[in-house]
Structures are given as structure tokens and as C-alpha cells.
C-alpha positions in Angstrom: -51.2 13.3 97.9 -53.5 11.5 95.6 -52.2 10.5 92.1 -53.3 12.7 89.3 -54.7 11.4 86.0 -51.4 11.8 84.2 -49.6 9.8 86.9 -52.2 7.1 86.6 -51.6 6.9 82.9 -47.8 6.6 83.4 -48.1 3.9 85.9 -50.6 2.1 83.6 -48.1 2.1 80.6 -45.3 0.7 82.8 -47.5 -2.1 83.7 -48.2 -3.0 80.0 -46.2 -6.0 78.5 -44.9 -6.6 74.9 -47.3 -8.9 73.1 -46.0 -12.3 72.1 -46.6 -11.7 68.4 -44.4 -8.6 68.3 -41.7 -10.4 70.2 -41.7 -13.3 67.8 -41.6 -11.0 64.8 -38.6 -9.2 66.2 -36.8 -12.4 66.8 -37.4 -13.5 63.2 -36.0 -10.2 61.9 -32.9 -10.6 64.0 -32.4 -14.2 62.9 -32.7 -13.2 59.2 -30.1 -10.5 59.6 -27.7 -12.9 61.3 -28.3 -15.4 58.6 -27.5 -12.9 55.8 -24.4 -11.8 57.6 -23.3 -15.5 58.1 -23.9 -16.2 54.4 -21.8 -13.2 53.4 -19.0 -14.3 55.7 -19.2 -17.8 54.2 -19.1 -16.4 50.6 -16.1 -14.1 51.4 -14.0 -16.4 53.6 -14.8 -19.8 52.2 -16.2 -19.7 48.7 -14.2 -16.7 47.5 -11.1 -17.4 49.4 -9.0 -18.3 46.3 -10.2 -15.3 44.4 -9.4 -12.8 47.1 -6.1 -14.5 47.7 -5.2 -13.8 44.1 -6.3 -10.2 44.4 -4.2 -9.8 47.5 -1.3 -11.3 45.8 -1.7 -8.9 43.0 -1.2 -6.0 45.4 2.4 -7.1 45.7 2.9 -8.9 42.3 2.9 -7.0 39.0 2.8 -8.5 35.6 5.2 -6.6 33.4 4.8 -7.2 29.6 7.7 -8.4 27.5 7.1 -7.1 24.1 7.9 -9.4 21.1 10.2 -7.9 18.5 8.7 -7.7 15.1 10.0 -9.8 12.3 12.7 -8.2 10.1 12.2 -7.6 6.4 14.8 -8.6 3.8 14.9 -8.2 0.0 14.6 -11.2 -2.3 18.4 -11.9 -2.0 18.4 -11.8 1.8 19.7 -8.2 2.3 18.4 -6.5 5.4 15.8 -3.7 4.8 14.0 -3.2 8.1 15.5 -4.0 11.5 14.7 -3.4 15.2 16.6 -1.5 17.8 16.3 -1.4 21.6 14.4 1.5 23.0 13.3 2.6 26.5 9.9 4.1 27.2 9.0 6.0 30.3 5.6 5.2 31.9 3.6 7.1 34.5 2.0 5.2 37.4 -0.9 7.6 38.1 -2.0 5.9 41.4 1.2 7.4 42.9 1.2 10.7 41.0 1.5 13.9 43.0 0.7 17.1 41.2 3.7 18.8 42.8 6.0 16.4 40.9 4.8 17.5 37.5 7.3 20.4 37.0 10.2 18.2 37.9 9.0 15.4 35.6 8.6 17.8 32.7 12.1 19.2 33.3 13.8 15.9 33.6 12.2 14.3 30.6 12.5 17.5 28.4 8.8 17.7 28.0 6.9 21.0 27.7 4.5 21.4 30.5 1.5 21.7 28.2 2.4 18.5 26.4 2.6 16.7 29.8 -0.8 18.1 30.7 -2.2 17.0 27.3 -1.0 13.4 27.9 -2.7 13.3 31.3 -5.9 14.7 29.9 -5.8 12.2 27.0 -5.7 9.2 29.4 -8.0 10.7 32.0 -10.7 8.1 31.4 -8.3 5.1 31.4 -8.2 2.9 34.5 -6.0 4.5 37.2 -4.0 1.3 37.6 -3.0 1.3 33.9 0.4 2.9 33.4 0.4 5.4 30.6 3.3 6.0 28.1 4.8 9.4 29.0 7.7 9.5 26.5 9.0 6.9 24.1 12.6 6.3 23.0 14.0 8.3 26.0 17.7 9.3 25.9 20.4 8.0 28.3 20.4 11.2 30.3 16.7 10.9 30.7 17.1 7.3 31.9 19.8 8.6 34.3 17.3 11.2 35.6 14.7 8.5 36.4 17.3 6.4 38.2 18.6 9.3 40.2 15.1 10.3 41.4 14.1 6.7 42.2 12.7 7.7 45.6 11.5 11.2 44.8 9.4 10.1 41.7 8.0 6.6 42.4 5.4 7.3 39.7 8.0 7.0 36.9 8.7 3.5 35.5 10.7 2.4 32.4 10.2 -0.5 30.0 12.6 -1.7 27.3 11.0 -2.3 23.8 12.1 -3.2 20.3 11.3 -0.5 17.8 11.4 -0.4 14.0 14.4 1.0 12.2 13.5 1.8 8.6 15.7 2.8 5.6 16.5 6.5 5.4 14.9 9.1 3.2 11.7 7.1 2.7 13.3 4.3 0.7 10.6 1.9 -0.4 8.4 3.5 2.3 5.1 2.9 0.4 5.8 -0.7 -0.1 7.2 -1.4 3.4 4.7 0.8 5.3 5.1 1.7 9.0 3.8 0.8 12.5 1.9 2.7 15.0 -0.2 2.4 18.2 -3.6 0.8 17.5 -6.4 3.4 17.4 -9.9 3.3 18.8 -11.3 2.9 15.3 -9.0 0.0 14.7 -10.3 -1.8 17.8 -13.8 -1.6 16.5 -12.7 -3.5 13.4 -13.2 -7.3 13.6 -9.8 -7.6 12.1 -8.3 -6.5 15.4 -10.5 -8.6 17.7 -7.4 -10.1 19.4 -5.6 -6.7 19.9 -5.6 -4.5 23.0 -5.3 -0.8 23.5 -1.6 0.3 23.4 -0.6 -2.5 21.0 1.7 -1.6 18.1 0.4 -2.7 14.7 1.2 -2.3 11.1 -0.5 0.7 9.6 0.5 0.6 5.9 2.1 -1.5 3.2 3.6 -4.9 4.0 3.7 -3.9 7.8 -0.2 -3.9 7.7 -0.8 -6.7 5.3 1.4 -9.2 7.1 1.0 -7.8 10.6 -0.2 -11.2 12.0 3.1 -12.8 10.9 5.4 -10.0 11.8 4.2 -9.0 15.3 4.9 -12.2 17.2 3.5 -13.0 20.6 4.2 -10.9 23.7 5.5 -12.5 26.9 5.4 -11.3 30.6 7.4 -11.2 33.8 5.9 -11.4 37.3 7.8 -9.0 39.6 7.4 -8.3 43.3 6.7 -4.7 44.2 6.7 -2.8 47.4 4.1 -0.4 48.7 5.4 2.3 46.4 5.1 0.1 43.4 8.8 -0.4 42.9 10.2 -3.7 41.8 12.0 -5.6 44.6 12.1 -9.1 43.2 11.1 -11.5 40.4 8.9 -14.6 40.5 9.2 -15.8 36.9 8.6 -15.0 33.3 7.1 -16.1 30.1 9.4 -15.4 27.2 8.1 -13.5 24.1 8.0 -15.2 20.7 9.6 -12.9 18.1 7.7 -12.2 14.9 8.6 -14.1 11.8 11.2 -12.6 9.4 10.0 -12.1 5.8 11.7 -11.9 2.4 10.2 -9.4 0.1 10.1 -9.8 -3.6 11.9 -6.5 -4.3 15.4 -6.5 -5.6 17.5 -3.9 -3.6 19.6 -3.0 -6.6 16.6 -2.5 -8.8 14.8 -0.6 -6.1 17.8 1.8 -5.8 17.7 2.5 -9.5 13.9 3.1 -9.4 14.2 5.4 -6.4 16.9 7.4 -8.2 15.0 7.9 -11.5 11.9 9.1 -9.6 13.7 11.5 -7.4 12.2 15.0 -7.5 9.1 13.9 -9.5 5.5 13.2 -8.6 4.1 9.9 -9.6 4.7 6.1 -9.2 6.7 3.3 -10.6 6.3 -0.4 -10.4 8.4 -3.2 -11.8 7.1 -6.7 -11.8 8.0 -10.2 -13.0 5.2 -11.2 -15.4 5.9 -14.9 -14.9 5.3 -14.9 -11.1 3.7 -11.6 -10.2 6.6 -10.7 -7.9 7.1 -7.0 -7.4 10.7 -6.2 -8.2 10.6 -2.5 -7.3 7.9 0.0 -6.3 8.3 3.7 -5.8 5.8 6.5 -5.1 6.7 10.2 -5.0 6.7 12.3 -2.9 7.6 9.9 -0.1 7.6 10.1 3.7 9.9 8.9 6.5 8.4 5.9 8.3 10.9 6.3 11.1 8.8 9.3 12.2 6.0 6.9 12.9 8.1 4.4 14.8 8.0 6.6 17.9 5.4 9.2 18.9 4.6 11.1 15.8 5.1 14.8 16.1 2.2 17.1 15.4 4.3 19.3 13.2 5.4 16.4 10.9 1.9 15.0 10.7 0.3 18.4 9.8 3.0 18.9 7.2 2.1 15.6 5.5 -1.6 16.2 5.6 -1.3 19.7 4.1 1.0 18.5 1.3 -1.1 18.7 -1.9 1.1 16.0 -3.6 -0.2 13.4 -1.1 3.0 11.8 0.2 1.0 9.1 2.1 -0.6 7.9 -1.2 1.0 4.9 -2.8 0.6 6.1 -6.4 1.9 2.9 -7.8 -1.4 1.2 -6.7 -3.7 4.1 -5.7 -3.3 6.7 -8.4 -6.4 6.6 -10.6 -5.7 8.6 -13.7 -6.5 8.5 -17.5 -4.0 6.0 -19.0 -3.7 7.9 -22.2 -2.3 6.1 -25.2 -1.1 3.1 -23.2 -4.7 2.0 -23.5 -4.1 1.7 -27.3 -2.5 -1.7 -26.7 -5.8 -2.9 -25.3 -7.6 -1.3 -28.2 -5.2 -3.1 -30.6 -6.0 -6.4 -28.9 -9.7 -5.8 -29.2 -9.5 -4.8 -32.8 -7.4 -7.8 -33.8 -9.4 -10.3 -31.8 -12.6 -9.0 -33.3 -11.2 -9.0 -36.8 -11.9 -5.3 -37.0 -8.4 -3.9 -37.3 -6.7 -6.2 -39.8 -8.0 -4.4 -42.9 -8.6 -1.0 -41.3 -6.7 1.8 -42.9 -7.2 5.5 -42.3 -5.6 8.7 -43.6 -4.6 10.9 -40.7 -4.8 14.6 -41.6 -4.5 15.7 -38.0 -7.8 14.3 -36.7 -11.3 13.3 -37.8 -14.9 14.3 -37.2 -17.3 12.0 -35.4 -20.9 12.8 -34.5 -20.5 16.4 -35.4 -17.4 17.0 -33.3 -13.8 17.2 -34.5 -11.3 15.0 -32.6 -7.8 16.1 -33.1 -4.5 14.3 -33.5 -1.3 16.2 -32.9 0.3 15.0 -36.2 -0.5 14.4 -39.8 0.5 10.7 -40.0 -0.8 10.1 -43.5 -1.8 6.5 -44.3 -2.0 4.4 -41.1 -2.9 0.7 -40.7 -2.6 -1.8 -37.8 1.2 -2.3 -38.5 2.2 1.3 -37.7 -0.8 2.6 -35.7 0.7 1.6 -32.4 4.3 2.9 -33.0 2.8 6.2 -34.4 0.3 6.2 -31.6 -2.1 7.8 -34.1 -5.2 9.1 -32.4 -7.1 9.3 -35.7 -6.7 5.5 -36.2 -7.9 4.6 -32.7 -10.8 7.1 -32.9 -11.9 5.2 -36.0 -11.3 1.8 -34.4 -13.2 2.8 -31.3 -16.2 3.9 -33.4 -16.1 0.6 -35.3 -15.9 -1.6 -32.2 -18.3 0.2 -30.0 -18.2 0.8 -26.3 -19.5 -2.6 -25.2 -16.7 -4.4 -27.1 -14.1 -2.0 -25.8 -15.3 -2.4 -22.2 -15.4 -6.2 -22.6 -11.7 -6.4 -23.4 -10.8 -3.7 -20.9 -12.4 -5.8 -18.2 -10.8 -9.0 -19.4 -7.3 -7.5 -19.0 -8.2 -6.0 -15.6 -9.0 -2.3 -16.2 -11.6 -1.1 -13.7 -10.8 -3.9 -11.3 -8.3 -4.4 -8.5 -5.4 -6.7 -9.3 -5.4 -8.3 -5.9 -1.9 -7.1 -4.9 -1.2 -7.9 -1.3 -1.0 -4.3 -0.1 -3.8 -2.3 1.5 -5.7 0.5 -0.3 -5.4 -0.6 -3.9 -7.7 1.4 -6.2 -9.9 -0.3 -8.8 -9.8 2.4 -11.5 -12.6 2.8 -14.0 -13.5 1.0 -17.3 -16.4 3.2 -18.6 -19.4 1.6 -20.1 -23.1 2.4 -20.5 -23.8 0.3 -17.4 -21.1 2.1 -15.4 -22.3 5.5 -16.4 -26.0 4.7 -15.6 -24.9 3.5 -12.1 -22.3 6.1 -11.3 -23.8 9.2 -13.0 -27.4 8.2 -13.6 -27.1 9.2 -17.2 -27.1 7.5 -20.6 -24.0 6.8 -22.7 -23.4 9.1 -25.7 -21.7 7.8 -28.8 -19.2 10.6 -28.8 -17.8 9.4 -25.5 -16.7 6.1 -27.1 -14.2 8.1 -29.3 -12.4 9.5 -26.3 -12.2 6.1 -24.6 -10.5 4.7 -27.7 -7.4 6.7 -26.8 -7.5 6.1 -23.0 -9.2 9.4 -22.1 -12.7 10.3 -21.1 -13.7 8.5 -17.9 -11.1 5.8 -18.3 -8.9 5.5 -15.2 -6.1 3.1 -14.2 -3.2 2.7 -11.8 0.4 1.9 -12.7 0.1 -1.7 -11.3 -3.1 -2.3 -13.3 -1.4 -1.2 -16.5 1.8 -3.2 -15.7 -0.3 -6.4 -15.2 -2.6 -5.7 -18.2 0.1 -5.0 -20.8 2.5 -7.7 -19.6 -0.4 -10.2 -19.6 -1.1 -9.4 -23.3 2.7 -9.7 -24.0 2.6 -13.1 -22.2 0.0 -14.4 -24.6 -3.0 -13.8 -22.3 -1.6 -15.1 -19.0 -2.2 -12.7 -16.2 -0.8 -13.0 -12.7 -1.6 -11.7 -9.2 1.0 -9.1 -8.2 2.5 -9.8 -4.7 5.3 -8.3 -2.5 6.3 -11.2 -0.3 8.1 -14.4 -1.5 5.2 -16.9 -1.6 7.0 -20.0 -0.3 7.3 -18.4 3.2 3.5 -18.5 3.7 1.3 -21.4 4.8 -1.6 -22.2 2.4 -4.1 -20.9 5.0 -2.2 -17.6 5.1 -2.2 -17.3 1.3 -5.9 -18.0 1.2 -6.6 -15.4 3.8 -4.6 -12.8 1.9 -6.5 -13.5 -1.3 -9.7 -13.0 0.6 -8.5 -9.9 2.3 -7.2 -8.4 -0.9 -9.6 -9.6 -3.6 -9.0 -8.8 -7.3 -8.8 -10.3 -10.7 -5.7 -12.4 -9.6 -4.4 -15.0 -11.9 -6.3 -15.7 -15.1 -5.9 -16.5 -18.8 -7.6 -15.1 -21.9 -7.4 -16.4 -25.4 -5.2 -14.5 -27.8 -4.4 -16.0 -31.2 -0.7 -16.5 -31.9 -0.9 -14.2 -35.0 -2.5 -11.4 -33.0 0.0 -11.9 -30.1 3.0 -11.6 -32.5 1.5 -8.5 -34.2 0.8 -6.7 -30.9 4.2 -7.5 -29.4 6.1 -6.6 -32.6 4.2 -3.3 -32.7 5.2 -2.6 -29.0 8.8 -3.3 -29.9 8.7 -0.8 -32.7 7.5 1.9 -30.2 11.0 1.9 -28.7 13.2 0.2 -31.3 12.0 1.8 -34.6 12.6 5.3 -35.7 8.9 5.8 -36.2 8.2 4.9 -32.6 7.1 7.4 -30.0 9.7 6.2 -27.5 12.6 5.9 -29.9 14.7 8.1 -27.6 14.4 5.3 -24.9 15.9 2.7 -27.3 18.3 0.3 -25.5 21.1 -1.1 -27.6 21.2 -4.9 -27.5 18.0 -5.2 -25.5 14.6 -6.3 -26.9 12.9 -3.4 -25.1 9.2 -3.0 -26.0 6.4 -0.9 -24.6 3.9 1.9 -25.1 3.9 5.6 -24.2 0.9 7.6 -23.0 0.4 11.4 -22.8 -2.9 12.0 -20.9 -4.3 15.5 -20.8 -5.4 16.7 -17.3 -7.3 19.7 -18.7 -9.4 19.7 -21.7 -8.4 22.2 -24.4 -4.9 22.7 -22.9 -2.9 25.2 -25.0 0.5 24.1 -26.3 3.5 25.7 -24.7 1.7 26.6 -21.5 4.1 27.3 -18.6 1.7 26.2 -15.9 3.0 22.9 -14.7 -0.3 21.9 -13.1 -1.9 21.9 -16.6 0.8 19.7 -18.3 -0.2 16.2 -19.3 0.6 13.2 -17.2 3.4 11.1 -18.8 2.8 7.3 -18.9 5.0 4.5 -20.1 4.7 0.7 -19.8 7.7 -1.2 -21.0 9.1 -4.7 -20.9 11.8 -7.0 -22.0 11.8 -9.2 -24.0 8.8 -8.3 -26.2 7.1 -11.8 -25.8 6.9 -13.6 -22.5 8.7 -10.8 -20.8 10.9 -11.3 -17.7 10.2 -7.8 -16.4 7.6 -5.1 -16.9 8.0 -1.5 -15.7 5.1 1.0 -15.5 5.9 4.6 -14.9 3.5 7.5 -14.1 5.1 10.9 -14.0 2.4 13.4 -13.1 2.6 16.5 -15.3 5.7 15.0 -17.0 4.5 16.3 -20.3 5.4 13.6 -23.0 5.1 9.9 -22.5 8.6 9.4 -23.9 9.9 11.2 -20.8 8.6 8.4 -18.7 9.9 5.9 -21.2 13.5 7.1 -20.5 12.9 6.5 -16.8 11.6 3.0 -17.4 14.5 2.2 -19.7 17.0 2.9 -16.9 15.3 0.3 -14.7 15.0 -2.3 -17.5 18.7 -1.7 -18.4 19.7 -2.2 -14.8 17.7 -5.5 -14.6 19.2 -6.9 -17.8 22.8 -5.9 -16.9 22.4 -7.7 -13.5 21.0 -10.8 -15.1 23.8 -10.8 -17.6 26.4 -10.5 -14.9 24.8 -13.4 -13.1 24.8 -15.6 -16.2 28.3 -14.4 -17.2 27.0 -13.3 -20.6 28.7 -10.6 -22.7 26.6 -7.6 -23.9 25.1 -8.4 -27.4 25.1 -5.8 -30.1 21.7 -5.3 -31.7 21.2 -5.4 -35.4 20.8 -2.1 -37.2 17.2 -1.0 -37.8 15.7 0.3 -40.9 15.3 4.0 -40.6 12.3 6.0 -41.6 12.4 9.1 -43.7 11.2 12.5 -42.5 13.0 12.4 -39.2 13.8 15.4 -37.1 14.9 16.1 -33.6 11.6 17.0 -32.0 10.4 15.0 -29.0 8.4 11.9 -30.0 5.4 10.5 -28.2 2.0 9.1 -28.9 1.1 12.6 -30.2 4.4 13.6 -31.8 5.6 10.8 -34.1 6.6 11.8 -37.6 4.9 10.5 -40.7 6.6 7.7 -42.6 6.0 4.8 -44.9 4.0 2.0 -43.3 7.0 -0.2 -42.7 7.3 -2.7 -39.9 11.0 -3.1 -38.8 11.7 -6.4 -37.3 13.9 -6.1 -34.2 15.7 -9.2 -32.8 15.0 -10.1 -29.2 17.9 -10.0 -26.7 17.9 -13.8 -26.7 18.2 -14.0 -30.5 20.3 -11.0 -31.2 23.4 -13.1 -32.0 21.6 -15.3 -34.4 22.0 -14.8 -38.2 18.2 -14.3 -38.7 16.6 -11.3 -37.1 13.2 -13.0 -37.0 11.9 -13.6 -33.4 11.6 -17.2 -32.3 8.1 -18.5 -32.0 7.3 -19.1 -28.3 4.3 -20.4 -26.5 2.5 -17.8 -24.4 4.2 -17.1 -21.1 6.9 -19.8 -21.9 9.8 -19.2 -19.5 12.9 -18.0 -21.1 16.4 -17.4 -19.6 17.2 -13.8 -19.0 19.8 -12.3 -21.2 
């Protein structure tokens, strides 16, 4: 049979040969593939041998952190305030998690199932190899549960930590602060560049300001684990370096008195040493329990704090910005005397005066008032007239010089700056011009004027110290390196330490007038008089609602009660500023400050072994009655100026105060 055309074609293709060019190309491709494979093997087995050896080692060696305990906090005399305690946290190893184990885990750790699911959802985007904290501060029975189910629940692991133990009942909570897990927002802040997710950091108060010193340096331990992730041996460890202990400036005895006098009230109190700026006591009410933040914060407690209209997380000693009322009249007196505008100024107070077509009232008819009795009377009419004479620019100048409208630079986060109104301020803040009538209200510490207790404490004690102003601080300074002190001043800027010129005559006139506020029968805080103690100061009753009616029963409309007091009157050893929100009269706050001052003096006397000195009798003013006295409630009297001996000079024959240089140190009585 002859071959067909199809068969001929088949035989023809079989006879064809691969061309040399195609064969060479195929050989080059195969050679390139082999070369790439050889290079990869060389990179993996030779060049990357050490790296992959470490990775393989990590499959059986785990680095367990050893958390450094935070430094403890003591008061100025070395008494323990904040300690640490051992706590165990349960972690979950998600790489070995089985969904069927979740009900048993929830039951054994006393966790609601929905909370367990929430934790897993919260960490769903975290790396699988990263253990997640399941429950902090677990109980002994929960630890026993984990040990008993060692084989059943290999995904559970425990780690011992040191946790904060704060004083009970929110004692000094706003000064001390609290700690908590670093947040995502914190990690975006350059301040936390060296921190990692899960780190515990200071969140408030001293804990935040001095976190770098208190937190220490964590260590680690290398442990050998089996295929289930369980520890079966140890290779070595790097010990943690504990945080540094710090002594605070507060006096525990004084702090206890301050806490007691502010109990049940809303407001703030700060006591300070005007020579050094050391904070001797600080209270803010209402308070909070920082121990609630030391472990996982419950949603119920957090929501309760956030919904509280009295703002328990606000440190009102440094953050409250409210009209200072008549405490501002000390600054007005300084301005009037320094500008030679008050020496010869005399007004007749018939219950107020009219300026620019508007009547500005005074709660009393004080009669003839001059610079000698204007401050003890706290006569609004006098200070309206003085404000109109000085003008807003001069008032603002002296307000700024003593620190109103500026931060003090205290070493605590969140300090408010307050407001010292001026035409420039109003144009910038409200885009409006200044009206002359506004100056009249500023003259009595109302209008747009705002200050915090720590600002007023620094301002008035600086005036009483002859113009020497200090930077308030809460930690004993000699514990800090110069670099740390510099960093703190940069982190918490403010007016700090400065000096202004006050003539000796004006200094004596102002401090004598402040002494007569509490030690003279014409003073608005005569009820806060302390026998044998040269207690001076100034009350303030600041309306919160314009046109408030007398006798109103609505507490929210009652004025804020201010008082700033000190002892002795010149170069004081302690200043106490009290803000009692809706406390009505400033003399109510004066009584609170008097208790703190009395406790301070009594303690100093006990240390020195001194006996209590009896104060000389004071000249009494006529027209006295039993009504409450304050800046708007003093009774009219002759313009006398009783001279009250200081506590240092009370035993001397002459009642005249000894002439001292501004801020000259003097022994406490």
C-alpha cells in the first residue's frame, strides 16, 4: 500500500532536527535557572546562616520581660505615701488558642464571656505571637486554676508585676496622679518615643511629670519553651533597674488637715512655702481613687467620673480658672501705691458709685474710705474709683507682673494660665474693642479676670515677700540633676522665679492692711482671727451670675468664696489659697485656711520647743454686729489702722513690726 499524503507529512516531521540556535537558547535558560537557585541556596545556607540560626533558636527560646518596679513616693519628712505590691497578670498566647477553650477560660478567670470576646476583638490586629493581657491582678484561686489546667489550657500564661498602691479615699490624688497603660495617642507624641505598646506610664500629677525618673528600666529573662510554649528551662536573665524614689515637698500632717477642711466641698486648696516655692499641701475636691487606675479601669467607674459635673479629674488647685473677686484688690493696692495714685485717694462710700452712666454697687455703706482701710473693708466703691483712675493698661501691667494671666511653671501637667484682661487681650480673644466701663469691674477682680488658686498664692505671697516671686514645685529639688531641672522648666514653662520693685513704704502699707483683714475688727475675715499668730490675707466673694438676688436658695448661683492667707504678714513662711465653689462669703474660706495655717504654726512651734505666745489686744471698731463679714459685708468704722504684732515679735514690749528686707528668711514661730 502506497503512503498517503498525511503519512508522508508525519514521516517528514520525524526526520526534522532541532536547530542549533534553539538548542543553545534552551541551554542558556536552564543555566540561568540553575544559577538563580544556586545563588538562593548560597544566600540561605551561607550568608544568612547566622540570622536563621537565631530565628530557629527563637522557636525554643522566649524572652520574658522583667518589669521594673516604679520608684516610691515619700513626703518631705520621709513618710511613705505611694508604694508597690506584687501582682500577677494572666496573658493569652493566641497562637495556641482554641475556640473550644473560651468558656472554660471565662469560667476559671471569672470573666464574663462578652468581656473575653471584647478583649480578643480589641487585640485582633496585634501580631499573633504577641501575648495579650487577659486579666490583671488575678486572685490566688485564679492562679490555682491556671496551674491546675496546665496541660488543658496551654494558651494561658502568668507574669508577676509590681503595681501601684496609692493612699485610700483619693488622698492627695491630684498631686500624686496615677499610672495607666500607654495609649495610641501617647505613642504618637515625641515625648513617648522610647516607649512601647503595653508600657505602664504616669498619666497625671507627679506620676506623669516625673515618669522618666520613677519608671526605671525593665529587664528580661530567656527561657526555654517546648512545642506548646511552656517554660521548661532558663538560660539567663538581665535584671530590671527599679525606678528612683522621690521625696515630695508636701507635709503629710499639713496635707491631712487640708484634706479634712475641704471634705464635702467643691474647690481647691494649695499651701506653699513662699521662700522656696515648695508645695506643702494640695487638695482638689471632689477627688477620685487612683487605685482604680492601677489595674484595668472598670467602665462603670470611668463613666461615673466622666458624667460627674463637678469634674473630679480636674486639679482645681492649678486648673480652675475663675474670677478671683476681691483677692485681686491686693494687686490693685500695689498698683495704686506704686503709681502714687492711692496715697491721697479718699472716697465716700454710700453703697456704690456711678461710672459711665452705670451704677456699680457696693454691699455696704462704708462712709469715708482711704488706702488705710480700703483693703480691710474691701470697699468696692474705693476700688471702682481707683480702677477708673489707673486705667486698664496700668492694671493689666501690674497683673502681668505678679503672674495673673500666666502659668506659674509648677511641675504638674495641665496648669491653666487664667486671664488678665486688657484691650489687646479682648481684641485678640473676642475681636472687639475695650469699653471703659469694663475697667471698673476688673478693679474688683470680676469681669473677664480669671485666676487659679496657685496663681493667687504665688502672686499675693510674692507681694508680701517684697516683690520676690518663686516657681512652685512638688518635688524636693536637691534630688534632681541640673539637666532634669532644666528639662522640667522647659516642659512646664511659666513666669517662674522673678523679682519686681516694691518700695519699703508700700510693702509695709500693703502687708499691714492684709493683716487687718484678719486681725482687726473692721476686717472681712475677722472671724478667722488666730490668737497669737500674725495671720494676714484677703477674702474674695466672686459672683458667678450677674444680678444674683440676695438670699437665693439655689446653690449653683451662690458666689465662689476665695481666701489667700499667710503668716507672718511680711516675708511669710506659708501661704494658703482656698477656692470654695459656691461657698458664698470669702470669710468662709478664710476659716478653712486658718485651720491649715494654725496647724503649720503649731507644728513649727513644737519642733522649736516654743510656747504659744499671747497676742496683744487689738483696738476695736465701733458699730460692730454679729453679721458675717467679707469683702462685701464689713461694717463702717473710723479710718483707724490697728497695728498687730507679728508672731515673732508678739512677746516684745513694742507692738510695731520689725523692719525686714524683702523675703528675708525668718525663723518660724
